Structures are given as C-alpha cells and as structure tokens.
KEDOVO-99719 format. One record per residue (C-alpha): chain; x, y, z. Coordinates in nm, 4 decimals. Example, Ala and Ser with C-alpha at 12.3 -4.5 7.8 and 13.67 -1.06 7.14 Angstrom:
BEGIN
<pt><chain>A</chain><u>1.2300</u><v>-0.4500</v><w>0.7800</w></pt>
<pt><chain>A</chain><u>1.3670</u><v>-0.1060</v><w>0.7140</w></pt>
***
This chain:
BEGIN
<pt><chain>A</chain><u>0.0000</u><v>0.0000</v><w>0.0000</w></pt>
<pt><chain>A</chain><u>0.2670</u><v>0.2510</v><w>0.1030</w></pt>
<pt><chain>A</chain><u>0.5375</u><v>0.3598</v><w>-0.1414</w></pt>
<pt><chain>A</chain><u>0.7282</u><v>0.6284</v><w>0.0455</w></pt>
<pt><chain>A</chain><u>1.0351</u><v>0.6767</v><w>0.2596</w></pt>
<pt><chain>A</chain><u>0.9600</u><v>0.7902</v><w>0.6122</w></pt>
<pt><chain>A</chain><u>1.1477</u><v>1.1170</v><w>0.5672</w></pt>
<pt><chain>A</chain><u>0.9253</u><v>1.2092</v><w>0.2714</w></pt>
<pt><chain>A</chain><u>0.6232</u><v>1.2455</v><w>0.4984</w></pt>
<pt><chain>A</chain><u>0.8004</u><v>1.5293</v><w>0.6761</w></pt>
<pt><chain>A</chain><u>0.9379</u><v>1.6636</v><w>0.3470</w></pt>
<pt><chain>A</chain><u>0.5826</u><v>1.6976</v><w>0.2150</w></pt>
<pt><chain>A</chain><u>0.4767</u><v>1.8784</v><w>0.5314</w></pt>
<pt><chain>A</chain><u>0.7659</u><v>2.1241</v><w>0.5025</w></pt>
<pt><chain>A</chain><u>0.6858</u><v>2.1840</v><w>0.1347</w></pt>
<pt><chain>A</chain><u>0.3203</u><v>2.2544</v><w>0.2131</w></pt>
<pt><chain>A</chain><u>0.4128</u><v>2.4839</v><w>0.4999</w></pt>
<pt><chain>A</chain><u>0.6510</u><v>2.6765</v><w>0.2763</w></pt>
<pt><chain>A</chain><u>0.3718</u><v>2.7202</v><w>0.0188</w></pt>
<pt><chain>A</chain><u>0.0888</u><v>2.8261</v><w>0.2501</w></pt>
<pt><chain>A</chain><u>0.2203</u><v>2.8985</v><w>0.5994</w></pt>
<pt><chain>A</chain><u>0.0436</u><v>2.8457</v><w>0.9301</w></pt>
<pt><chain>A</chain><u>-0.3298</u><v>2.7834</v><w>0.8873</w></pt>
<pt><chain>A</chain><u>-0.4570</u><v>2.8566</v><w>1.2377</w></pt>
<pt><chain>A</chain><u>-0.7121</u><v>2.5778</v><w>1.2624</w></pt>
<pt><chain>A</chain><u>-0.9715</u><v>2.5075</v><w>1.4208</w></pt>
<pt><chain>A</chain><u>-1.1577</u><v>2.8376</v><w>1.3550</w></pt>
<pt><chain>A</chain><u>-1.3653</u><v>2.9676</v><w>1.6471</w></pt>
<pt><chain>A</chain><u>-1.6653</u><v>3.1984</v><w>1.6272</w></pt>
<pt><chain>A</chain><u>-1.5508</u><v>3.4517</v><w>1.8861</w></pt>
<pt><chain>A</chain><u>-1.1909</u><v>3.4690</v><w>1.7682</w></pt>
<pt><chain>A</chain><u>-1.1374</u><v>3.7555</v><w>1.5252</w></pt>
<pt><chain>A</chain><u>-0.8365</u><v>3.6284</v><w>1.3305</w></pt>
<pt><chain>A</chain><u>-0.8512</u><v>3.6079</v><w>0.9514</w></pt>
<pt><chain>A</chain><u>-0.7935</u><v>3.3030</v><w>0.7357</w></pt>
<pt><chain>A</chain><u>-0.4382</u><v>3.3513</v><w>0.6029</w></pt>
<pt><chain>A</chain><u>-0.5173</u><v>3.1911</v><w>0.2669</w></pt>
<pt><chain>A</chain><u>-0.8633</u><v>3.3497</v><w>0.2242</w></pt>
<pt><chain>A</chain><u>-1.0154</u><v>3.0332</v><w>0.0780</w></pt>
<pt><chain>A</chain><u>-1.3506</u><v>2.9314</v><w>0.2164</w></pt>
<pt><chain>A</chain><u>-1.4279</u><v>3.0657</v><w>0.5620</w></pt>
<pt><chain>A</chain><u>-1.2624</u><v>3.3984</v><w>0.6444</w></pt>
<pt><chain>A</chain><u>-1.2909</u><v>3.4563</v><w>1.0201</w></pt>
<pt><chain>A</chain><u>-1.1971</u><v>3.2690</v><w>1.3340</w></pt>
<pt><chain>A</chain><u>-0.8489</u><v>3.1457</v><w>1.2442</w></pt>
<pt><chain>A</chain><u>-0.5470</u><v>3.1812</v><w>1.4725</w></pt>
<pt><chain>A</chain><u>-0.2185</u><v>3.1210</v><w>1.2835</w></pt>
<pt><chain>A</chain><u>0.0750</u><v>3.0268</v><w>1.5096</w></pt>
<pt><chain>A</chain><u>-0.1480</u><v>3.0407</v><w>1.8182</w></pt>
<pt><chain>A</chain><u>-0.1794</u><v>2.6856</v><w>1.9460</w></pt>
<pt><chain>A</chain><u>-0.3239</u><v>2.7794</v><w>2.2850</w></pt>
<pt><chain>A</chain><u>-0.6833</u><v>2.7620</v><w>2.1663</w></pt>
<pt><chain>A</chain><u>-0.9277</u><v>2.6328</v><w>2.2702</w></pt>
<pt><chain>A</chain><u>-0.9048</u><v>2.7700</v><w>2.6217</w></pt>
<pt><chain>A</chain><u>-1.2411</u><v>2.6827</v><w>2.7761</w></pt>
<pt><chain>A</chain><u>-1.5216</u><v>2.4279</v><w>2.7681</w></pt>
<pt><chain>A</chain><u>-1.7483</u><v>2.6315</v><w>2.5414</w></pt>
<pt><chain>A</chain><u>-1.4727</u><v>2.6554</v><w>2.2794</w></pt>
<pt><chain>A</chain><u>-1.4088</u><v>2.2820</v><w>2.3041</w></pt>
<pt><chain>A</chain><u>-1.7827</u><v>2.2222</v><w>2.2703</w></pt>
<pt><chain>A</chain><u>-1.7948</u><v>2.4501</v><w>1.9649</w></pt>
<pt><chain>A</chain><u>-1.5228</u><v>2.2411</v><w>1.7988</w></pt>
<pt><chain>A</chain><u>-1.7243</u><v>1.9276</v><w>1.8699</w></pt>
<pt><chain>A</chain><u>-2.0302</u><v>2.0849</v><w>1.7084</w></pt>
<pt><chain>A</chain><u>-1.8255</u><v>2.1972</v><w>1.4097</w></pt>
<pt><chain>A</chain><u>-1.6835</u><v>1.8485</v><w>1.3636</w></pt>
<pt><chain>A</chain><u>-2.0386</u><v>1.7115</v><w>1.3425</w></pt>
<pt><chain>A</chain><u>-2.1765</u><v>1.9914</v><w>1.1244</w></pt>
<pt><chain>A</chain><u>-1.8985</u><v>1.9728</v><w>0.8641</w></pt>
<pt><chain>A</chain><u>-1.9655</u><v>1.6053</v><w>0.7912</w></pt>
<pt><chain>A</chain><u>-2.0469</u><v>1.5633</v><w>0.4198</w></pt>
<pt><chain>A</chain><u>-2.0542</u><v>1.9364</v><w>0.3560</w></pt>
<pt><chain>A</chain><u>-1.8219</u><v>2.2338</v><w>0.3073</w></pt>
<pt><chain>A</chain><u>-1.6931</u><v>2.4165</v><w>0.6127</w></pt>
<pt><chain>A</chain><u>-1.8604</u><v>2.7369</v><w>0.4915</w></pt>
<pt><chain>A</chain><u>-2.1997</u><v>2.5676</v><w>0.5351</w></pt>
<pt><chain>A</chain><u>-2.1042</u><v>2.4336</v><w>0.8776</w></pt>
<pt><chain>A</chain><u>-1.9867</u><v>2.7813</v><w>0.9743</w></pt>
<pt><chain>A</chain><u>-2.3267</u><v>2.9289</v><w>0.8851</w></pt>
<pt><chain>A</chain><u>-2.4945</u><v>2.6724</v><w>1.1084</w></pt>
<pt><chain>A</chain><u>-2.2564</u><v>2.7566</v><w>1.3926</w></pt>
<pt><chain>A</chain><u>-2.3329</u><v>3.1257</v><w>1.3438</w></pt>
<pt><chain>A</chain><u>-2.7049</u><v>3.0508</v><w>1.3718</w></pt>
<pt><chain>A</chain><u>-2.6473</u><v>2.8550</v><w>1.6931</w></pt>
<pt><chain>A</chain><u>-2.4264</u><v>3.1341</v><w>1.8237</w></pt>
<pt><chain>A</chain><u>-2.6986</u><v>3.3901</v><w>1.7570</w></pt>
<pt><chain>A</chain><u>-2.9410</u><v>3.1714</v><w>1.9537</w></pt>
<pt><chain>A</chain><u>-2.6922</u><v>3.1501</v><w>2.2403</w></pt>
<pt><chain>A</chain><u>-2.6766</u><v>2.7716</v><w>2.2246</w></pt>
<pt><chain>A</chain><u>-2.3051</u><v>2.7081</v><w>2.1719</w></pt>
<pt><chain>A</chain><u>-2.3124</u><v>2.6001</v><w>2.5322</w></pt>
<pt><chain>A</chain><u>-2.3775</u><v>2.2404</v><w>2.6376</w></pt>
<pt><chain>A</chain><u>-2.6320</u><v>2.3211</v><w>2.9093</w></pt>
<pt><chain>A</chain><u>-2.8342</u><v>2.5429</v><w>2.6733</w></pt>
<pt><chain>A</chain><u>-2.7984</u><v>2.3041</v><w>2.3806</w></pt>
<pt><chain>A</chain><u>-2.9314</u><v>2.0085</v><w>2.5775</w></pt>
<pt><chain>A</chain><u>-3.2538</u><v>2.2018</v><w>2.6396</w></pt>
<pt><chain>A</chain><u>-3.2911</u><v>2.3365</v><w>2.2865</w></pt>
<pt><chain>A</chain><u>-3.6130</u><v>2.2547</v><w>2.1036</w></pt>
<pt><chain>A</chain><u>-3.5413</u><v>1.9924</v><w>1.8364</w></pt>
<pt><chain>A</chain><u>-3.7294</u><v>2.1796</v><w>1.5639</w></pt>
<pt><chain>A</chain><u>-3.5372</u><v>2.4976</v><w>1.6436</w></pt>
<pt><chain>A</chain><u>-3.2130</u><v>2.3032</v><w>1.6276</w></pt>
<pt><chain>A</chain><u>-3.3028</u><v>2.1554</v><w>1.2891</w></pt>
<pt><chain>A</chain><u>-3.3882</u><v>2.4957</v><w>1.1488</w></pt>
<pt><chain>A</chain><u>-3.0639</u><v>2.6472</v><w>1.2753</w></pt>
<pt><chain>A</chain><u>-2.8481</u><v>2.3803</v><w>1.1132</w></pt>
<pt><chain>A</chain><u>-3.0522</u><v>2.3360</v><w>0.7934</w></pt>
<pt><chain>A</chain><u>-2.7790</u><v>2.5106</v><w>0.5902</w></pt>
<pt><chain>A</chain><u>-2.5312</u><v>2.2336</v><w>0.6811</w></pt>
<pt><chain>A</chain><u>-2.7506</u><v>1.9622</v><w>0.5285</w></pt>
<pt><chain>A</chain><u>-2.8646</u><v>1.6264</v><w>0.6699</w></pt>
<pt><chain>A</chain><u>-3.0524</u><v>1.8192</v><w>0.9389</w></pt>
<pt><chain>A</chain><u>-3.2385</u><v>1.5176</v><w>1.0767</w></pt>
<pt><chain>A</chain><u>-2.9241</u><v>1.3115</v><w>1.1248</w></pt>
<pt><chain>A</chain><u>-2.7062</u><v>1.5963</v><w>1.2449</w></pt>
<pt><chain>A</chain><u>-2.9613</u><v>1.7231</v><w>1.4947</w></pt>
<pt><chain>A</chain><u>-2.9593</u><v>1.3792</v><w>1.6605</w></pt>
<pt><chain>A</chain><u>-2.5799</u><v>1.3631</v><w>1.6453</w></pt>
<pt><chain>A</chain><u>-2.5554</u><v>1.7060</v><w>1.8075</w></pt>
<pt><chain>A</chain><u>-2.7858</u><v>1.5983</v><w>2.0877</w></pt>
<pt><chain>A</chain><u>-2.5781</u><v>1.2863</v><w>2.1445</w></pt>
<pt><chain>A</chain><u>-2.2418</u><v>1.4648</v><w>2.1415</w></pt>
<pt><chain>A</chain><u>-2.3850</u><v>1.7226</v><w>2.3821</w></pt>
<pt><chain>A</chain><u>-2.4900</u><v>1.4517</v><w>2.6279</w></pt>
<pt><chain>A</chain><u>-2.1460</u><v>1.2973</v><w>2.5940</w></pt>
<pt><chain>A</chain><u>-1.9692</u><v>1.6291</v><w>2.6534</w></pt>
<pt><chain>A</chain><u>-2.1731</u><v>1.6959</v><w>2.9670</w></pt>
<pt><chain>A</chain><u>-2.1030</u><v>1.3439</v><w>3.0953</w></pt>
<pt><chain>A</chain><u>-1.7283</u><v>1.4073</v><w>3.0698</w></pt>
<pt><chain>A</chain><u>-1.7542</u><v>1.6741</v><w>3.3403</w></pt>
<pt><chain>A</chain><u>-1.4296</u><v>1.8342</v><w>3.2243</w></pt>
<pt><chain>A</chain><u>-1.2369</u><v>1.5102</v><w>3.1674</w></pt>
<pt><chain>A</chain><u>-1.0452</u><v>1.4408</v><w>2.8479</w></pt>
<pt><chain>A</chain><u>-1.2153</u><v>1.1608</v><w>2.6525</w></pt>
<pt><chain>A</chain><u>-1.0350</u><v>0.8672</v><w>2.4977</w></pt>
<pt><chain>A</chain><u>-1.0669</u><v>0.7859</v><w>2.1299</w></pt>
<pt><chain>A</chain><u>-1.2536</u><v>0.4682</v><w>2.2188</w></pt>
<pt><chain>A</chain><u>-1.5048</u><v>0.6655</v><w>2.4260</w></pt>
<pt><chain>A</chain><u>-1.5721</u><v>0.9238</v><w>2.1551</w></pt>
<pt><chain>A</chain><u>-1.6289</u><v>0.6521</v><w>1.8956</w></pt>
<pt><chain>A</chain><u>-1.9194</u><v>0.5172</v><w>2.1021</w></pt>
<pt><chain>A</chain><u>-2.1176</u><v>0.8374</v><w>2.0375</w></pt>
<pt><chain>A</chain><u>-2.3813</u><v>0.8096</v><w>1.7654</w></pt>
<pt><chain>A</chain><u>-2.2671</u><v>0.9909</v><w>1.4502</w></pt>
<pt><chain>A</chain><u>-1.8986</u><v>0.9958</v><w>1.5396</w></pt>
<pt><chain>A</chain><u>-1.6641</u><v>0.8047</v><w>1.3116</w></pt>
<pt><chain>A</chain><u>-1.2867</u><v>0.7978</v><w>1.2825</w></pt>
<pt><chain>A</chain><u>-1.2414</u><v>1.1365</v><w>1.1155</w></pt>
<pt><chain>A</chain><u>-1.4781</u><v>1.3171</v><w>1.3503</w></pt>
<pt><chain>A</chain><u>-1.3249</u><v>1.1526</v><w>1.6574</w></pt>
<pt><chain>A</chain><u>-0.9722</u><v>1.2456</v><w>1.5542</w></pt>
<pt><chain>A</chain><u>-1.0779</u><v>1.6016</v><w>1.4707</w></pt>
<pt><chain>A</chain><u>-1.2261</u><v>1.6423</v><w>1.8181</w></pt>
<pt><chain>A</chain><u>-0.9229</u><v>1.4942</v><w>1.9922</w></pt>
<pt><chain>A</chain><u>-0.6677</u><v>1.6895</v><w>1.7875</w></pt>
<pt><chain>A</chain><u>-0.8321</u><v>2.0318</v><w>1.7861</w></pt>
<pt><chain>A</chain><u>-1.0523</u><v>2.0373</v><w>2.0974</w></pt>
<pt><chain>A</chain><u>-0.8268</u><v>1.8402</v><w>2.3311</w></pt>
<pt><chain>A</chain><u>-0.4825</u><v>1.8833</v><w>2.1703</w></pt>
<pt><chain>A</chain><u>-0.4139</u><v>1.5112</v><w>2.1548</w></pt>
<pt><chain>A</chain><u>-0.1780</u><v>1.3837</v><w>1.8802</w></pt>
<pt><chain>A</chain><u>-0.4322</u><v>1.1967</v><w>1.6653</w></pt>
<pt><chain>A</chain><u>-0.3796</u><v>1.2518</v><w>1.2928</w></pt>
<pt><chain>A</chain><u>-0.6962</u><v>1.3393</v><w>1.0995</w></pt>
<pt><chain>A</chain><u>-0.7425</u><v>1.1609</v><w>0.7665</w></pt>
<pt><chain>A</chain><u>-1.0058</u><v>1.3082</v><w>0.5366</w></pt>
<pt><chain>A</chain><u>-1.1056</u><v>1.2563</v><w>0.1744</w></pt>
<pt><chain>A</chain><u>-0.8543</u><v>1.5191</v><w>0.0626</w></pt>
<pt><chain>A</chain><u>-0.5711</u><v>1.3297</v><w>0.2331</w></pt>
<pt><chain>A</chain><u>-0.6555</u><v>1.0120</v><w>0.0476</w></pt>
<pt><chain>A</chain><u>-0.7079</u><v>1.1968</v><w>-0.2812</w></pt>
<pt><chain>A</chain><u>-0.3683</u><v>1.3691</v><w>-0.2720</w></pt>
<pt><chain>A</chain><u>-0.1620</u><v>1.0747</v><w>-0.1505</w></pt>
<pt><chain>A</chain><u>-0.3288</u><v>0.8384</v><w>-0.3968</w></pt>
<pt><chain>A</chain><u>-0.2499</u><v>1.0794</v><w>-0.6814</w></pt>
<pt><chain>A</chain><u>0.1117</u><v>1.0910</v><w>-0.5620</w></pt>
<pt><chain>A</chain><u>0.1248</u><v>0.7110</v><w>-0.5838</w></pt>
<pt><chain>A</chain><u>0.1837</u><v>0.6692</v><w>-0.2106</w></pt>
<pt><chain>A</chain><u>-0.1319</u><v>0.4823</v><w>-0.1108</w></pt>
<pt><chain>A</chain><u>-0.3823</u><v>0.2619</v><w>-0.2873</w></pt>
<pt><chain>A</chain><u>-0.7217</u><v>0.3914</v><w>-0.3926</w></pt>
<pt><chain>A</chain><u>-0.8989</u><v>0.1891</v><w>-0.1250</w></pt>
<pt><chain>A</chain><u>-0.6468</u><v>0.2428</v><w>0.1535</w></pt>
<pt><chain>A</chain><u>-0.8067</u><v>0.2112</v><w>0.4967</w></pt>
<pt><chain>A</chain><u>-0.8435</u><v>0.5029</v><w>0.7351</w></pt>
<pt><chain>A</chain><u>-0.6296</u><v>0.3205</v><w>0.9914</w></pt>
<pt><chain>A</chain><u>-0.3574</u><v>0.2482</v><w>0.7384</w></pt>
<pt><chain>A</chain><u>-0.3272</u><v>0.6090</v><w>0.6223</w></pt>
<pt><chain>A</chain><u>-0.3397</u><v>0.7358</v><w>0.9805</w></pt>
<pt><chain>A</chain><u>-0.0563</u><v>0.4993</v><w>1.0714</w></pt>
<pt><chain>A</chain><u>0.1481</u><v>0.6257</v><w>0.7742</w></pt>
<pt><chain>A</chain><u>0.1491</u><v>0.9754</v><w>0.9182</w></pt>
<pt><chain>A</chain><u>0.1710</u><v>0.8932</v><w>1.2861</w></pt>
<pt><chain>A</chain><u>0.4640</u><v>0.6555</v><w>1.2419</w></pt>
<pt><chain>A</chain><u>0.6644</u><v>0.9063</v><w>1.0372</w></pt>
<pt><chain>A</chain><u>0.6022</u><v>1.2308</v><w>1.2250</w></pt>
<pt><chain>A</chain><u>0.6975</u><v>1.3554</v><w>1.5700</w></pt>
<pt><chain>A</chain><u>0.4035</u><v>1.3266</v><w>1.8121</w></pt>
<pt><chain>A</chain><u>0.3576</u><v>1.7007</v><w>1.7951</w></pt>
<pt><chain>A</chain><u>0.0088</u><v>1.8516</v><w>1.8104</w></pt>
<pt><chain>A</chain><u>0.0907</u><v>2.1721</v><w>1.6157</w></pt>
<pt><chain>A</chain><u>0.2447</u><v>1.9667</v><w>1.3332</w></pt>
<pt><chain>A</chain><u>-0.0576</u><v>1.7346</v><w>1.3220</w></pt>
<pt><chain>A</chain><u>-0.2938</u><v>2.0336</v><w>1.3173</w></pt>
<pt><chain>A</chain><u>-0.1020</u><v>2.2214</v><w>1.0510</w></pt>
<pt><chain>A</chain><u>-0.0474</u><v>1.9148</v><w>0.8324</w></pt>
<pt><chain>A</chain><u>-0.4167</u><v>1.8333</v><w>0.8189</w></pt>
<pt><chain>A</chain><u>-0.5101</u><v>2.1960</v><w>0.7484</w></pt>
<pt><chain>A</chain><u>-0.2372</u><v>2.2322</v><w>0.4845</w></pt>
<pt><chain>A</chain><u>-0.3590</u><v>1.9202</v><w>0.3057</w></pt>
<pt><chain>A</chain><u>-0.7067</u><v>2.0752</v><w>0.2833</w></pt>
<pt><chain>A</chain><u>-0.5673</u><v>2.4026</v><w>0.1498</w></pt>
<pt><chain>A</chain><u>-0.3530</u><v>2.2204</v><w>-0.1072</w></pt>
<pt><chain>A</chain><u>-0.6464</u><v>2.0091</v><w>-0.2215</w></pt>
<pt><chain>A</chain><u>-0.8616</u><v>2.3176</v><w>-0.2738</w></pt>
<pt><chain>A</chain><u>-0.5992</u><v>2.4495</v><w>-0.5135</w></pt>
<pt><chain>A</chain><u>-0.5009</u><v>2.1357</v><w>-0.7051</w></pt>
<pt><chain>A</chain><u>-0.7630</u><v>1.8649</v><w>-0.6484</w></pt>
<pt><chain>A</chain><u>-1.1046</u><v>2.0230</v><w>-0.6802</w></pt>
<pt><chain>A</chain><u>-1.1704</u><v>1.8944</v><w>-1.0311</w></pt>
<pt><chain>A</chain><u>-1.2090</u><v>1.5320</v><w>-1.1334</w></pt>
<pt><chain>A</chain><u>-1.0253</u><v>1.3654</v><w>-1.2886</w></pt>
<pt><chain>A</chain><u>-0.7257</u><v>1.5193</v><w>-1.1176</w></pt>
<pt><chain>A</chain><u>-0.4766</u><v>1.7139</v><w>-1.3228</w></pt>
<pt><chain>A</chain><u>-0.1301</u><v>1.5737</v><w>-1.3670</w></pt>
<pt><chain>A</chain><u>0.0531</u><v>1.8647</v><w>-1.2048</w></pt>
<pt><chain>A</chain><u>0.1138</u><v>1.8839</v><w>-0.8319</w></pt>
<pt><chain>A</chain><u>0.4188</u><v>2.0655</v><w>-0.6860</w></pt>
<pt><chain>A</chain><u>0.4514</u><v>1.7806</v><w>-0.4355</w></pt>
<pt><chain>A</chain><u>0.5430</u><v>1.5364</v><w>-0.7126</w></pt>
<pt><chain>A</chain><u>0.9024</u><v>1.6581</v><w>-0.7129</w></pt>
<pt><chain>A</chain><u>0.9412</u><v>1.5176</v><w>-0.3605</w></pt>
<pt><chain>A</chain><u>0.8303</u><v>1.1707</v><w>-0.4688</w></pt>
<pt><chain>A</chain><u>1.0073</u><v>1.1197</v><w>-0.8001</w></pt>
***
C-alpha cells in the first residue's frame, strides 16, 4: 500500500508549509483572526497560536463543528454555527434544552438536518457526561454519529491530543502521488502519518489543514490534473 520513505512524509509537510504557511485551525466563532489563505471561511483562524481552545465552550464549539462539517463544506457548517451562536446555544447546558425543531432549522444550511440534529444531541450529552475530563478515542467513537475522522478532529483540535486526521482530501492527494492505494483504509493512512512524524500537536494540526488548502488548489476537479508541486518530492 505505502510507497514512500519515512522522511518524505516530513518533506511533504515542510513543502506545504513553505507554500501556505500556518493555517490557524480550528476556527472559532468569537476569535477575530482572519484566514491567512482566504479560501472558504474567512474569520476565526489563529495562525501560530496553538493555545486555543481555552475553555469548555470553545471545546464544545469544535465538537459541534466536527459534526456539522460532515459531508458538507466548512462554509456551510460555519453558517450553522453562526445561527447557533446567535441563539446563544453554543453552550452544552443550553444546547441540551434546545427545542429539536429549532435546532433543525438552525443547522438546515449544513444539510442532513435530521441526522445531524440527533448527532448534536448525542455529542452534547457525551460532553456533559465528561464533566471536564479528556475523553479517549474509544469513548468518543461510542457516540452516535462519530466516526474515525470526527473523533480524531475532536481529539486533535478540541483536546490537543496527537491523533492525525485523515479526510477525503488526504486520500485523494496521496493516492495521486502514488503513495497509497485507492482503497487504503483510514487506519492504514493514519498509521502512515503517525509513524513518520513527531508526536507534535501543532504539526498534526497544521499538516491536516495544509492538506485541505492544497487540495482546494489542485484537487477540486475530477479527474485530477497531472501537475502537483509535491510530485518533485516523490520522483
């Protein structure tokens, strides 16, 4: 499955960082930083500031965002978060008491409102049950609507745990580079990164965000074009 030297994983990261710089993920509603690359969402980014999130409401907001962005663009998830923010419900105690129809209407713009409203209720119950504790990956995966990518996003960005996030863009790019097979498993691709990178949360955060930025520029159209500036690191 894997056709790459370990050092090339870091080489690709350094190349991406040199192209786009720090991405400042995960964006937060009440943070006023701009997106450095200006693609997609514009506000809420915090390049080179790895201290966020700083409180439970921010961690809860990241959890909500990880659910809302499933199968949709972040810009749509962001609109849903804005609606929830305007209603004052980016707070677990207020969310748990929110009327289901009101919740569905607020998140309609993110799509799959029936599924996601249930998932939001379930992740809210889970967050409250933690009572400030840091969840394990195994625990998060028991929550309805939470799969590997969502679990790793929550752990990496909300709790600053070194869990590499693998999304469709990751697979698309590394398949095009000839590094992984088309049907490579989530676990296999995750292991590729985690076994060849330092267990460093900022690097994991930046790498995932940089992959998304790179894919927006070179991998939006199908079939993929032949040119990718990362190819020079593989050949």
